[in-house]
Every structure is written in structure tokens, then in C-alpha cells.
C-alpha positions as CSV (number, residue, x, y, z in Angstrom):
1,X,14.8,-4.3,-9.3
2,X,15.5,-0.7,-8.7
3,X,12.3,1.4,-8.6
4,X,13.9,4.3,-10.4
5,X,14.4,2.2,-13.5
6,X,10.8,1.1,-13.8
7,X,7.9,3.3,-14.6
8,X,5.1,3.8,-12.1
9,X,2.6,2.2,-14.4
10,X,4.8,-0.9,-14.8
11,X,5.2,-1.3,-11.1
12,X,1.5,-0.7,-10.5
13,X,0.5,-3.4,-13.0
14,X,3.0,-5.9,-11.6
15,X,2.4,-5.3,-7.9
16,X,-1.3,-4.4,-7.4
17,X,-2.3,-8.0,-6.8
18,X,0.4,-8.4,-4.2
19,X,-0.7,-5.2,-2.4
20,X,-4.3,-6.3,-2.6
21,X,-3.4,-9.6,-1.0
22,X,-1.5,-7.9,1.8
23,X,-4.4,-5.5,2.5
24,X,-7.0,-8.3,2.4
25,X,-4.9,-10.2,4.9
26,X,-5.2,-7.2,7.4
27,X,-8.9,-8.0,7.9
28,X,-10.3,-4.7,6.7
29,X,-14.0,-4.5,5.6
30,X,-14.1,-5.6,2.0
31,X,-15.5,-2.3,1.0
32,X,-12.3,-0.6,2.2
33,X,-9.8,-2.8,0.5
34,X,-9.6,-1.0,-2.8
35,X,-9.4,2.4,-1.1
36,X,-6.3,1.3,0.9
37,X,-4.7,-0.4,-2.2
38,X,-5.1,2.9,-4.0
39,X,-3.6,4.8,-1.1
40,X,-0.5,2.5,-1.2
41,X,0.1,3.5,-4.8
42,X,-0.4,7.2,-4.1
43,X,2.4,6.9,-1.5
44,X,4.5,5.0,-4.0
45,X,4.0,7.6,-6.7
46,X,4.9,10.4,-4.3
47,X,8.0,8.7,-2.9
48,X,9.4,6.7,-5.8
49,X,12.5,8.8,-6.1
50,X,13.2,8.3,-2.3
51,X,13.1,4.5,-2.3
52,X,16.1,2.7,-1.0
53,X,17.3,0.5,-3.8
54,X,19.0,-1.8,-1.2
55,X,15.6,-2.9,0.1
56,X,13.0,-5.0,-1.8
57,X,10.1,-3.3,-3.3
58,X,7.8,-6.0,-1.9
59,X,9.0,-5.3,1.6
60,X,8.5,-1.5,1.2
61,X,5.0,-2.0,-0.3
62,X,4.1,-4.4,2.5
63,X,5.2,-2.0,5.2
64,X,3.3,0.9,3.6
65,X,0.2,-1.3,3.2
66,X,0.3,-2.5,6.8
67,X,0.8,1.1,8.1
68,X,-2.1,2.4,6.0
69,X,-4.4,-0.5,7.1
70,X,-3.6,0.3,10.8
71,X,-4.4,4.0,10.2
72,X,-7.6,3.1,8.4
73,X,-8.8,0.9,11.2
74,X,-8.0,3.6,13.8
75,X,-10.0,6.2,11.8
76,X,-13.0,3.8,11.6
77,X,-12.9,3.2,15.3
78,X,-12.9,6.9,16.0
79,X,-16.1,7.3,14.0
80,X,-18.0,4.5,15.6
81,X,-20.9,5.4,17.8
82,X,-20.2,4.7,21.5
């Protein structure tokens, strides 16, 4: 499916459970999962017109989710008392 042909709302409804599963699999604290899921869709909304239609949407969403999870973990570690 080409992202440009689907509305953001349609993609969000169809893919949010997939993204949530990916984020949960990254072992974040449960309280942070929904924040990261939301961040993934903020990135999607900003970059929808730039998506490479030759790649799968799932692959793109997974890569964004993994990157955001890693960033989120790094930020949490920086704020831990030493």
C-alpha cells in the first residue's frame, strides 16, 4: 500500500496495534509504551509525504519505533540518580 493514498487516520487505526506490539517488545516500562507509540505516529504524520513507496509501511514503522525506544531508554538513563 502506498502511504500517500491512505489517510493518516486510516493508517493510524490499522497500524496502532502493530506499533504497540513492537514498542512493548522493546522492554520499555509499561508506563512509557503509549508515549512512544504516540511519538511514532507524530513522526509518521510529519513525514508521510516523504515515505518511500518501495518499502513496506510495517518496516518503516518498526524502524521508527525501535529508534524512538532506544532514544527513550537513553534519556531515562541520563536522568537516573547515580
